[in-house]
NUFIZA-286775 format. One line per 3 residues: number of its first residue (from 1); their letters; for each residue x, y, z of C-alpha. Coordinates in nm, 3 decimals. Example, Ala and Ser with C-alpha at 12.3 -4.5 7.8 and 13.67 -1.06 7.14 Angstrom:
<pts>
1	AS	1.230/-0.450/0.780 ~ 1.367/-0.106/0.714
</pts>
This chain:
<pts>
1	MAI	0.005/0.025/0.018 ~ 0.131/0.347/-0.093 ~ 0.228/0.600/0.215
4	FTK	0.093/0.900/-0.027 ~ -0.195/0.844/-0.204 ~ -0.280/1.145/-0.402
7	PKL	-0.499/1.359/-0.175 ~ -0.216/1.346/0.100 ~ 0.072/1.462/-0.206
10	LFL	-0.189/1.760/-0.294 ~ -0.190/1.859/0.092 ~ 0.160/1.866/0.138
13	FFL	0.269/2.018/-0.178 ~ 0.020/2.352/-0.089 ~ 0.145/2.339/0.238
16	IFS	0.487/2.367/0.152 ~ 0.402/2.651/-0.117 ~ 0.201/2.828/0.156
19	LFL	0.468/2.813/0.423 ~ 0.723/2.960/0.138 ~ 0.469/3.237/0.026
22	ASQ	0.448/3.341/0.406 ~ 0.798/3.344/0.391 ~ 0.812/3.565/0.135
25	CDD	0.545/3.765/0.316 ~ 0.704/3.851/0.620 ~ 0.727/4.244/0.655
28	KDP	1.027/4.295/0.825 ~ 1.361/4.405/0.651 ~ 1.640/4.201/0.815
31	RRE	1.839/4.482/0.729 ~ 1.635/4.774/0.891 ~ 1.659/4.554/1.176
34	LES	2.033/4.509/1.149 ~ 2.070/4.915/1.120 ~ 1.845/4.983/1.453
37	CLS	1.979/4.707/1.627 ~ 2.368/4.860/1.569 ~ 2.256/5.202/1.685
40	QCE	2.069/5.124/2.015 ~ 2.419/4.942/2.078 ~ 2.553/5.269/2.018
43	AQG	2.289/5.475/2.226 ~ 2.355/5.239/2.502 ~ 2.629/5.427/2.668
46	ERP	2.788/5.126/2.776 ~ 3.169/5.065/2.842 ~ 3.327/4.991/2.477
49	EQQ	3.359/4.609/2.510 ~ 2.991/4.613/2.572 ~ 2.904/4.807/2.254
52	LQC	3.106/4.574/2.071 ~ 2.977/4.256/2.235 ~ 2.636/4.415/2.136
55	QRS	2.736/4.466/1.799 ~ 2.867/4.104/1.744 ~ 2.554/3.985/1.882
58	CVL	2.302/4.243/1.586 ~ 2.613/4.075/1.336 ~ 2.552/3.769/1.426
61	RYE	2.166/3.758/1.426 ~ 2.179/3.947/1.057 ~ 2.409/3.630/0.966
64	RQQ	2.140/3.421/1.066 ~ 1.909/3.534/0.862 ~ 2.075/3.596/0.576
67	KEK	2.246/3.222/0.592 ~ 2.292/3.190/0.179 ~ 2.476/3.545/0.129
70	SEE	2.820/3.590/0.190 ~ 2.930/3.831/0.422 ~ 3.041/4.129/0.158
73	EVI	2.659/4.100/0.009 ~ 2.522/4.169/0.359 ~ 2.728/4.493/0.421
76	EDI	2.625/4.595/0.090 ~ 2.266/4.490/0.126 ~ 2.275/4.740/0.424
79	LTQ	2.487/5.018/0.249 ~ 2.289/5.027/-0.054 ~ 1.954/5.121/-0.189
82	HHD	1.896/5.028/-0.551 ~ 1.702/5.265/-0.752 ~ 1.692/5.422/-1.113
85	PQE	1.719/5.774/-1.083 ~ 1.611/5.764/-1.466 ~ 1.286/5.624/-1.398
88	KLR	1.208/5.924/-1.074 ~ 1.340/6.171/-1.381 ~ 1.070/6.059/-1.642
91	ECK	0.790/6.017/-1.323 ~ 0.864/6.376/-1.242 ~ 0.861/6.548/-1.538
94	QRC	0.549/6.362/-1.594 ~ 0.413/6.513/-1.224 ~ 0.471/6.850/-1.347
97	ERQ	0.281/6.832/-1.653 ~ -0.030/6.726/-1.469 ~ -0.004/6.949/-1.194
100	QQG	0.119/7.306/-1.325 ~ 0.120/7.556/-1.611 ~ 0.296/7.798/-1.793
103	QQK	0.583/7.921/-1.655 ~ 0.561/7.707/-1.315 ~ 0.588/7.352/-1.504
106	QLC	0.920/7.492/-1.630 ~ 1.027/7.547/-1.290 ~ 0.896/7.209/-1.208
109	KQR	1.096/7.029/-1.451 ~ 1.428/7.208/-1.393 ~ 1.341/7.105/-1.036
112	CEQ	1.346/6.742/-1.177 ~ 1.667/6.813/-1.357 ~ 1.850/6.966/-1.080
115	EYK	1.710/6.611/-0.846 ~ 1.868/6.412/-1.120 ~ 2.202/6.558/-1.138
118	KEQ	2.243/6.561/-0.781 ~ 2.096/6.171/-0.757 ~ 2.374/6.079/-1.026
121	EHQ	2.616/6.227/-0.799 ~ 2.513/6.025/-0.467 ~ 2.489/5.691/-0.717
124	HGR	2.874/5.782/-0.789 ~ 2.935/5.802/-0.453 ~ 2.764/5.560/-0.295
127	ETG	2.950/5.293/-0.551 ~ 3.297/5.488/-0.534 ~ 3.288/5.519/-0.165
130	EDN	3.339/5.914/-0.223 ~ 3.169/6.246/-0.309 ~ 3.194/6.442/-0.618
133	QGK	3.515/6.617/-0.441 ~ 3.656/6.287/-0.401 ~ 3.570/6.247/-0.049
136	RGP	3.517/5.931/0.129 ~ 3.152/5.914/0.228 ~ 2.985/5.734/0.517
139	EKI	2.949/5.393/0.379 ~ 3.319/5.360/0.287 ~ 3.422/5.440/0.613
142	YRE	3.176/5.224/0.774 ~ 3.304/4.943/0.547 ~ 3.640/5.011/0.661
145	YLE	3.504/4.989/1.047 ~ 3.360/4.669/0.998 ~ 3.690/4.528/0.761
148	CQR	3.894/4.636/1.092 ~ 3.698/4.473/1.301 ~ 3.703/4.160/1.119
151	RCQ	4.119/4.174/1.118 ~ 4.083/4.202/1.490 ~ 3.929/3.882/1.566
154	DEK	4.125/3.710/1.278 ~ 4.466/3.787/1.441 ~ 4.431/3.876/1.796
157	QGQ	4.279/3.713/2.142 ~ 4.231/3.790/2.431 ~ 4.259/4.158/2.603
160	QLM	4.468/4.237/2.279 ~ 4.153/4.144/2.057 ~ 3.944/4.397/2.297
163	ECK	4.209/4.696/2.268 ~ 4.236/4.645/1.861 ~ 3.863/4.666/1.842
166	QRC	3.834/4.938/2.056 ~ 4.083/5.136/1.850 ~ 3.899/5.034/1.532
169	QQE	3.543/5.192/1.665 ~ 3.770/5.513/1.806 ~ 3.930/5.547/1.441
172	YRT	3.565/5.500/1.266 ~ 3.401/5.760/1.529 ~ 3.706/6.043/1.478
175	EKG	3.661/5.919/1.056 ~ 3.280/5.974/1.124 ~ 3.294/6.289/1.295
178	QEE	3.580/6.476/1.054 ~ 3.296/6.336/0.745 ~ 3.037/6.519/0.887
181	ETN	3.200/6.823/0.953 ~ 3.334/6.850/0.644 ~ 2.991/6.777/0.446
184	PQR	2.751/7.066/0.573 ~ 2.533/7.029/0.247 ~ 2.555/6.661/0.284
187	EQE	2.432/6.709/0.631 ~ 2.175/6.912/0.574 ~ 2.024/6.693/0.280
190	QEE	2.016/6.369/0.523 ~ 1.826/6.574/0.785 ~ 1.572/6.649/0.487
193	SNN	1.536/6.345/0.418 ~ 1.489/6.200/0.742 ~ 1.239/6.468/0.831
196	PYL	0.900/6.267/0.942 ~ 0.667/6.612/0.916 ~ 0.741/6.640/0.504
199	FES	0.596/6.508/0.292 ~ 0.684/6.599/-0.087 ~ 0.459/6.584/-0.377
202	QRF	0.606/6.199/-0.536 ~ 0.483/6.075/-0.207 ~ 0.099/6.082/-0.371
205	KSP	-0.003/5.801/-0.531 ~ -0.254/5.724/-0.765 ~ -0.466/5.385/-0.704
208	FRA	-0.683/5.412/-0.981 ~ -0.658/5.448/-1.358 ~ -0.816/5.799/-1.489
211	SHG	-0.792/5.914/-1.854 ~ -0.875/6.290/-1.821 ~ -0.766/6.336/-1.473
214	DFR	-0.599/6.208/-1.141 ~ -0.675/6.125/-0.820 ~ -0.366/6.099/-0.568
217	ILE	-0.359/5.987/-0.196 ~ -0.091/6.036/0.029 ~ 0.010/5.741/0.238
220	KFT	-0.097/5.695/0.599 ~ 0.130/5.875/0.826 ~ 0.207/5.631/1.062
223	QRS	0.337/5.449/0.768 ~ 0.611/5.707/0.804 ~ 0.684/5.773/1.141
226	QLL	0.500/5.673/1.472 ~ 0.541/6.022/1.568 ~ 0.211/6.110/1.369
229	RGI	-0.045/5.819/1.553 ~ -0.206/6.149/1.687 ~ -0.367/6.188/1.298
232	EKY	-0.395/5.810/1.189 ~ -0.722/5.852/1.125 ~ -0.689/6.112/0.841
235	RLA	-0.585/6.100/0.525 ~ -0.488/6.322/0.260 ~ -0.583/6.384/-0.143
238	VLE	-0.609/6.536/-0.454 ~ -0.824/6.572/-0.722 ~ -0.762/6.703/-1.053
241	LEP	-0.989/6.720/-1.292 ~ -0.918/6.848/-1.663 ~ -1.203/7.084/-1.868
244	HSF	-1.483/6.936/-1.930 ~ -1.434/6.584/-1.778 ~ -1.684/6.376/-1.497
247	FLP	-1.558/6.219/-1.163 ~ -1.745/5.877/-1.193 ~ -1.967/5.843/-0.892
250	HHC	-1.886/5.665/-0.579 ~ -1.895/5.674/-0.200 ~ -1.631/5.641/0.100
253	DGE	-1.613/5.543/0.427 ~ -1.508/5.837/0.598 ~ -1.612/6.202/0.609
256	AIF	-1.403/6.444/0.412 ~ -1.371/6.815/0.343 ~ -1.333/6.979/0.010
259	VVV	-1.101/7.260/-0.073 ~ -1.096/7.423/-0.456 ~ -0.772/7.559/-0.515
262	RGK	-0.800/7.602/-0.879 ~ -1.112/7.610/-1.160 ~ -1.484/7.575/-1.160
265	GTI	-1.668/7.296/-1.102 ~ -1.981/7.112/-0.973 ~ -2.000/6.871/-0.702
268	SIA	-2.343/6.687/-0.657 ~ -2.363/6.471/-0.332 ~ -2.681/6.180/-0.321
271	EQD	-2.834/6.058/-0.019 ~ -3.083/5.816/0.019 ~ -3.403/6.083/0.040
274	DKN	-3.175/6.401/-0.055 ~ -3.003/6.493/-0.314 ~ -2.770/6.852/-0.397
277	SFN	-2.596/7.002/-0.618 ~ -2.330/7.295/-0.591 ~ -2.094/7.475/-0.844
280	LEK	-1.771/7.503/-0.688 ~ -1.518/7.796/-0.773 ~ -1.139/7.856/-0.618
283	GDV	-1.149/7.930/-0.217 ~ -1.489/7.753/-0.189 ~ -1.490/7.509/0.104
286	IKV	-1.745/7.225/0.117 ~ -1.835/6.869/0.369 ~ -1.942/6.584/0.215
289	PAS	-2.082/6.318/0.439 ~ -1.954/5.989/0.518 ~ -2.075/5.746/0.263
292	STI	-2.251/5.945/0.041 ~ -2.292/5.910/-0.345 ~ -2.081/6.173/-0.473
295	YLI	-1.936/6.271/-0.841 ~ -1.803/6.588/-1.009 ~ -1.741/6.772/-1.319
298	NRD	-1.470/7.027/-1.388 ~ -1.754/7.327/-1.601 ~ -1.425/7.497/-1.746
301	NNE	-1.318/7.503/-2.090 ~ -0.956/7.573/-2.070 ~ -0.886/7.567/-1.744
304	RFF	-0.794/7.253/-1.510 ~ -1.008/7.182/-1.144 ~ -0.782/7.091/-0.822
307	VYV	-0.936/7.030/-0.521 ~ -0.735/6.947/-0.193 ~ -0.939/6.669/0.068
310	LAK	-0.930/6.614/0.398 ~ -1.094/6.275/0.517 ~ -1.169/6.111/0.808
313	SVN	-1.205/5.759/0.864 ~ -1.503/5.533/1.020 ~ -1.368/5.193/0.978
316	APG	-0.994/5.081/1.081 ~ -0.799/5.430/1.148 ~ -0.677/5.564/0.804
319	QLQ	-0.822/5.311/0.619 ~ -1.020/5.464/0.351 ~ -1.185/5.290/0.063
322	EYF	-1.349/5.412/-0.224 ~ -1.661/5.205/-0.346 ~ -1.728/5.274/-0.767
325	SAG	-2.083/5.162/-0.843 ~ -1.979/5.237/-1.214 ~ -1.691/5.090/-1.412
328	GEN	-1.524/4.767/-1.565 ~ -1.151/4.671/-1.470 ~ -0.976/5.006/-1.286
331	PES	-1.234/5.067/-1.126 ~ -1.412/4.739/-1.064 ~ -1.788/4.830/-0.987
334	FYR	-1.850/4.676/-0.692 ~ -2.200/4.591/-0.785 ~ -1.964/4.253/-0.958
337	AFS	-1.882/4.106/-0.598 ~ -2.215/3.992/-0.575 ~ -2.365/3.653/-0.769
340	LDV	-2.571/3.715/-1.093 ~ -2.858/3.535/-0.984 ~ -2.880/3.782/-0.676
343	LET	-2.836/4.086/-0.959 ~ -3.139/3.936/-1.142 ~ -3.331/3.944/-0.840
346	AFN	-3.226/4.281/-0.728 ~ -3.255/4.430/-1.053 ~ -3.519/4.229/-1.202
349	TPR	-3.292/4.225/-1.540 ~ -3.155/3.962/-1.751 ~ -2.778/3.848/-1.647
352	ERL	-2.667/3.947/-2.032 ~ -2.781/4.347/-1.962 ~ -2.614/4.383/-1.608
355	ERL	-2.319/4.211/-1.739 ~ -2.302/4.467/-2.018 ~ -2.398/4.755/-1.722
358	FGQ	-2.123/4.679/-1.521 ~ -1.862/4.581/-1.782 ~ -1.881/4.877/-2.057
361	QKQ	-1.737/5.133/-1.871 ~ -1.317/5.076/-1.915 ~ -1.143/5.473/-1.951
364	GIV	-1.072/5.504/-1.538 ~ -1.235/5.706/-1.265 ~ -1.218/6.046/-1.486
367	IKA	-1.338/6.077/-1.835 ~ -1.427/6.321/-2.100 ~ -1.793/6.456/-2.100
370	SEE	-1.943/6.678/-2.397 ~ -2.042/7.039/-2.343 ~ -2.422/6.895/-2.334
373	QIR	-2.354/6.669/-2.073 ~ -2.169/6.938/-1.887 ~ -2.458/7.195/-1.895
376	AIS	-2.744/6.980/-1.775 ~ -2.532/6.835/-1.463 ~ -2.436/7.205/-1.392
379	EHA	-2.751/7.368/-1.445 ~ -2.988/7.359/-1.150 ~ -2.637/7.389/-0.880
382	ERS	-2.641/7.602/-0.648 ~ -2.388/7.911/-0.533 ~ -2.402/7.929/-0.188
385	TRQ	-2.503/7.784/0.185 ~ -2.839/7.684/0.309 ~ -3.020/7.511/0.567
388	TKG	-3.186/7.169/0.513 ~ -3.334/6.973/0.810 ~ -3.178/7.160/1.071
391	KTQ	-2.864/7.168/0.935 ~ -2.583/7.372/0.766 ~ -2.564/7.244/0.351
394	GPF	-2.350/7.372/0.091 ~ -1.998/7.544/0.016 ~ -1.864/7.887/0.176
397	NLL	-1.545/8.045/0.025 ~ -1.288/8.093/0.251 ~ -1.109/8.342/0.079
400	KER	-1.385/8.618/0.112 ~ -1.341/8.571/0.496 ~ -1.178/8.904/0.665
403	ALF	-0.764/8.796/0.721 ~ -0.760/8.691/1.098 ~ -0.371/8.823/1.063
406	ESR	-0.225/9.065/0.758 ~ 0.048/9.273/0.698 ~ 0.204/9.428/0.360
409	FGQ	0.400/9.072/0.347 ~ 0.108/8.847/0.397 ~ -0.211/8.769/0.514
412	LIE	-0.353/8.445/0.687 ~ -0.756/8.362/0.662 ~ -0.870/8.091/0.809
415	ASP	-1.196/7.970/0.922 ~ -1.298/7.806/1.290 ~ -1.556/7.511/1.350
418	ERF	-1.655/7.764/1.635 ~ -1.832/7.971/1.360 ~ -1.849/7.749/1.068
421	EQL	-2.113/7.444/1.133 ~ -1.999/7.214/0.824 ~ -1.623/7.124/1.007
424	RDL	-1.774/7.085/1.353 ~ -1.784/6.696/1.320 ~ -1.395/6.648/1.178
427	DAS	-1.313/6.925/1.489 ~ -1.097/7.095/1.197 ~ -1.021/7.380/1.058
430	IGF	-0.934/7.561/0.684 ~ -0.656/7.831/0.656 ~ -0.510/7.989/0.377
433	MNI	-0.206/8.196/0.391 ~ 0.009/8.384/0.144 ~ 0.359/8.519/0.170
436	NQG	0.436/8.801/-0.039 ~ 0.732/8.793/-0.244 ~ 1.083/8.823/0.007
439	GMV	0.871/8.769/0.317 ~ 0.863/8.558/0.574 ~ 0.595/8.492/0.890
442	LPY	0.700/8.542/1.247 ~ 0.793/8.227/1.446 ~ 0.431/8.123/1.597
445	YNT	0.296/7.794/1.773 ~ -0.044/7.619/1.728 ~ -0.187/7.567/2.110
448	RST	-0.423/7.270/2.016 ~ -0.438/7.197/1.651 ~ -0.196/6.984/1.451
451	KLV	-0.177/7.170/1.100 ~ -0.150/6.961/0.776 ~ -0.025/7.223/0.555
454	MVV	-0.002/7.179/0.128 ~ 0.165/7.413/-0.112 ~ -0.042/7.577/-0.363
457	EGK	0.140/7.790/-0.561 ~ 0.541/7.946/-0.512 ~ 0.815/7.837/-0.343
460	GRF	0.950/7.859/0.016 ~ 1.138/7.675/0.335 ~ 1.052/7.646/0.669
463	EMA	1.156/7.630/1.064 ~ 1.057/7.424/1.299 ~ 1.154/7.369/1.690
466	CPH	1.088/6.962/1.714 ~ 1.156/6.808/2.117 ~ 1.081/6.443/1.980
469	LGR	1.345/6.463/1.712 ~ 1.579/6.619/2.000 ~ 1.548/6.347/2.217
472	QGQ	1.588/6.099/1.953 ~ 1.923/6.293/1.819 ~ 2.107/6.288/2.173
475	GQG	2.033/5.891/2.169 ~ 1.941/5.702/1.852 ~ 2.087/5.704/1.531
478	QGY	1.804/5.500/1.391 ~ 1.544/5.835/1.361 ~ 1.260/5.886/1.373
481	RGE	1.136/5.540/1.233 ~ 1.225/5.345/1.568 ~ 0.898/5.249/1.716
484	GRE	1.048/5.070/1.993 ~ 1.274/5.377/2.109 ~ 0.955/5.658/2.054
487	QEQ	0.810/5.398/2.336 ~ 1.111/5.398/2.535 ~ 1.213/5.759/2.500
490	GRE	0.765/5.791/2.630 ~ 0.854/5.629/2.982 ~ 1.182/5.825/3.026
493	QEQ	0.935/6.136/2.949 ~ 0.702/6.013/3.204 ~ 0.994/5.907/3.473
496	GGG	1.129/6.252/3.436 ~ 1.465/6.112/3.287 ~ 1.671/6.250/2.990
499	DVH	1.805/6.594/2.883 ~ 1.530/6.883/2.698 ~ 1.657/6.921/2.375
502	YQK	1.499/7.113/2.099 ~ 1.598/6.970/1.712 ~ 1.569/7.195/1.414
505	VRG	1.352/7.064/1.140 ~ 1.368/7.241/0.808 ~ 1.311/7.135/0.472
508	NLN	1.273/7.336/0.166 ~ 0.849/7.355/0.023 ~ 0.770/7.323/-0.304
511	VGD	0.400/7.323/-0.499 ~ 0.257/6.914/-0.419 ~ 0.449/6.858/-0.061
514	VLI	0.324/6.889/0.263 ~ 0.427/6.926/0.589 ~ 0.307/6.832/0.941
517	IPA	0.274/7.094/1.230 ~ 0.227/6.921/1.571 ~ -0.001/7.154/1.858
520	GHP	0.301/7.340/2.030 ~ 0.598/7.341/1.796 ~ 0.722/7.688/1.719
523	ITF	0.745/7.686/1.349 ~ 0.868/7.973/1.061 ~ 0.816/8.033/0.699
526	VET	1.037/8.188/0.434 ~ 0.895/8.264/0.086 ~ 1.213/8.179/-0.132
529	GGS	1.099/8.140/-0.480 ~ 1.056/8.507/-0.635 ~ 0.687/8.502/-0.613
532	NLR	0.435/8.420/-0.367 ~ 0.437/8.160/-0.129 ~ 0.074/8.024/-0.109
535	IVG	-0.045/7.725/0.131 ~ -0.378/7.574/0.233 ~ -0.361/7.451/0.597
538	FGI	-0.619/7.187/0.753 ~ -0.618/7.172/1.129 ~ -0.684/6.890/1.303
541	NAQ	-0.819/6.895/1.712 ~ -0.900/7.271/1.582 ~ -1.157/7.372/1.864
544	NSK	-1.078/7.694/2.068 ~ -0.711/7.671/1.959 ~ -0.525/7.978/1.865
547	KNF	-0.226/8.103/1.747 ~ 0.080/8.224/1.979 ~ 0.330/8.440/1.822
550	LAG	0.694/8.453/1.985 ~ 0.848/8.728/1.811 ~ 0.691/9.060/1.683
553	KQN	0.491/9.318/1.817 ~ 0.230/9.145/1.927 ~ 0.434/8.861/2.070
556	IWR	0.320/8.653/2.390 ~ 0.571/8.764/2.581 ~ 0.462/9.098/2.587
559	NVD	0.191/8.967/2.829 ~ 0.497/8.846/3.064 ~ 0.618/9.013/3.372
562	TEA	0.930/9.197/3.381 ~ 1.087/9.005/3.696 ~ 0.944/8.709/3.481
565	KEL	1.153/8.781/3.177 ~ 1.465/8.845/3.393 ~ 1.471/8.520/3.577
568	SFN	1.401/8.355/3.249 ~ 1.670/8.483/3.040 ~ 1.953/8.569/3.334
571	MPG	1.936/8.868/3.197 ~ 1.737/9.236/3.332 ~ 1.416/9.242/3.286
574	REV	1.436/9.588/3.114 ~ 1.666/9.448/2.831 ~ 1.485/9.163/2.772
577	EEI	1.190/9.366/2.689 ~ 1.406/9.590/2.472 ~ 1.475/9.279/2.272
580	FQK	1.123/9.145/2.227 ~ 0.957/9.522/2.179 ~ 1.285/9.603/1.898
583	QEQ	1.024/9.440/1.603 ~ 0.798/9.719/1.561 ~ 0.588/9.448/1.288
586	SYF	0.352/9.218/1.354 ~ 0.275/8.817/1.212 ~ 0.470/8.896/0.854
589	VAG	0.778/9.058/0.805 ~ 1.025/9.120/0.544 ~ 1.232/8.794/0.521
592	PEH	1.614/8.720/0.612 ~ 1.753/8.714/0.194 ~ 1.495/9.058/0.196
595	RQQ	1.681/9.228/0.493 ~ 2.014/9.090/0.292 ~ 1.933/9.258/0.004
598	QRE	1.846/9.603/0.223 ~ 2.152/9.596/0.364 ~ 2.398/9.540/0.029
601	RGE	2.179/9.919/-0.132 ~ 2.194/10.097/0.222 ~ 1.865/10.134/0.293
604	EGR	1.843/9.937/0.596 ~ 1.785/10.289/0.782 ~ 1.455/10.328/0.630
607	RGE	1.166/10.361/0.866 ~ 0.912/10.021/0.791 ~ 1.243/9.903/0.642
610	GLY	1.513/9.807/0.913 ~ 1.275/9.486/1.017 ~ 1.491/9.395/1.288
613	LSS	1.413/9.014/1.381 ~ 1.507/8.825/1.723 ~ 1.326/8.484/1.730
616	ILD	1.236/8.320/2.002 ~ 1.412/8.024/1.780 ~ 1.740/8.212/1.832
619	FVF	1.734/8.151/2.204 ~ 1.653/7.767/2.154 ~ 1.921/7.728/1.879
</pts>
């Protein structure tokens, strides 16, 4: 009698195959685990021999996971990230074509070329171990450190082995410190790339095909860093419709706020017992209830229709899902999930006609519409907000609101949930900030609200003080990605341990980028592109949130007792007050580059032009 019958053999085959798939789907990255382990060994502050033993354990554990690879391949896996700069350049230029027009499109493509050249230089440095000035990079220094440790292991024993490894570690730290000192530009680039609060425009992804537009969704915030878990229920998206195009009907398992940043369109909202249509234009803000069926059109003949979207999930945190009723392949109609006999009964229609109905549309989620169809959809749409069944429905225009803060270098308009009922369910606010050419906003912080800022036009840079990254910078090389280390730091903070240090978080801002500003974090923006910098900000936990300015005529220190200032800064109280009162402007002022130009022209003495900036960040850093 055969031991293995045919059914048993099939069962055994599928069992082995399932185990193989499970091993391939393991979401743990051994390379990242090794980097985290080595960094934590160095951050523990123990004696050198204990650190070496810890690092050796990390490497041995990694090697057990990578038995089929040689030691050289393991090191290469740690230090090398494979990517194709030409593919990145092509994708970047395609985004410019979709998102920009006219001169902005050309500037966008120039930035793509600059990033491409920079990436080529970095790739050359990874391959040779040197930068474009012939200096050794951190990868080569680290390889030499590992080679030194291997030589010690092969040639020394006992006390001599320990001393040899200590010399390797001392040489590595010395070389690493010199490399960091001689490469300030690389340090700044690395700092920006490790910034968990800045999401560049390429982090938006298009999950669906769209032949006449695009719908891009930003990755989950907690996918980037656990520091952002306070906003994990929220997602950001960008909707773009070409002239005379139609966005297919769908519903989403989340509440949403739409903000129109360019163009003219119409949104239709269908619910079980009601249907509303509203014409939208630049500056309009409208709330979309969870799971309402909506569809949109671009009713303009020439201009594209751009909408920024903030959505809050009602199911799993951050897991928003769109459900398209019409569609064939991408998107697929959700009706196709039902069996044909159920659909025949539900619609009282033969299955042949149902298969045609739910399989015809194959152009994607955004398709072309005729002028007659556009006119028919938009002709009965309303323009203003109205009350229906005790609820406020329809859009309000943010740009028609009175500015909250304003000067000749910029303005801030903000709609709060206290005033607008449409924002209360999400406890959200909507703001529009315009920083004029050469200007900057004085440092400030938000008292309760976390801001999700999206760049609409122009270029700029920002600086922010962050205590969370400051603690990581003192004790962990892995940076913000180590969830375990963040939890450990949380315990240290609860126990009162650890020094207070504020990390300067900085970066450049371009059209389509997103910046997260947690509550309480001091921040400033500076315009750098030679034209106005315009940004839209969604506020989370916005109820009763305020802005406290840290410099300028209206700074918060004007409400602090003189004696308290004297004790705080260990300077005479009057001198502290003189510094904080020296800036005669409020909210928006001339930026550093503008002031430098004034000095060069000898115009600094003019009244209103010599804008002295003494920021709280100067005391922090």
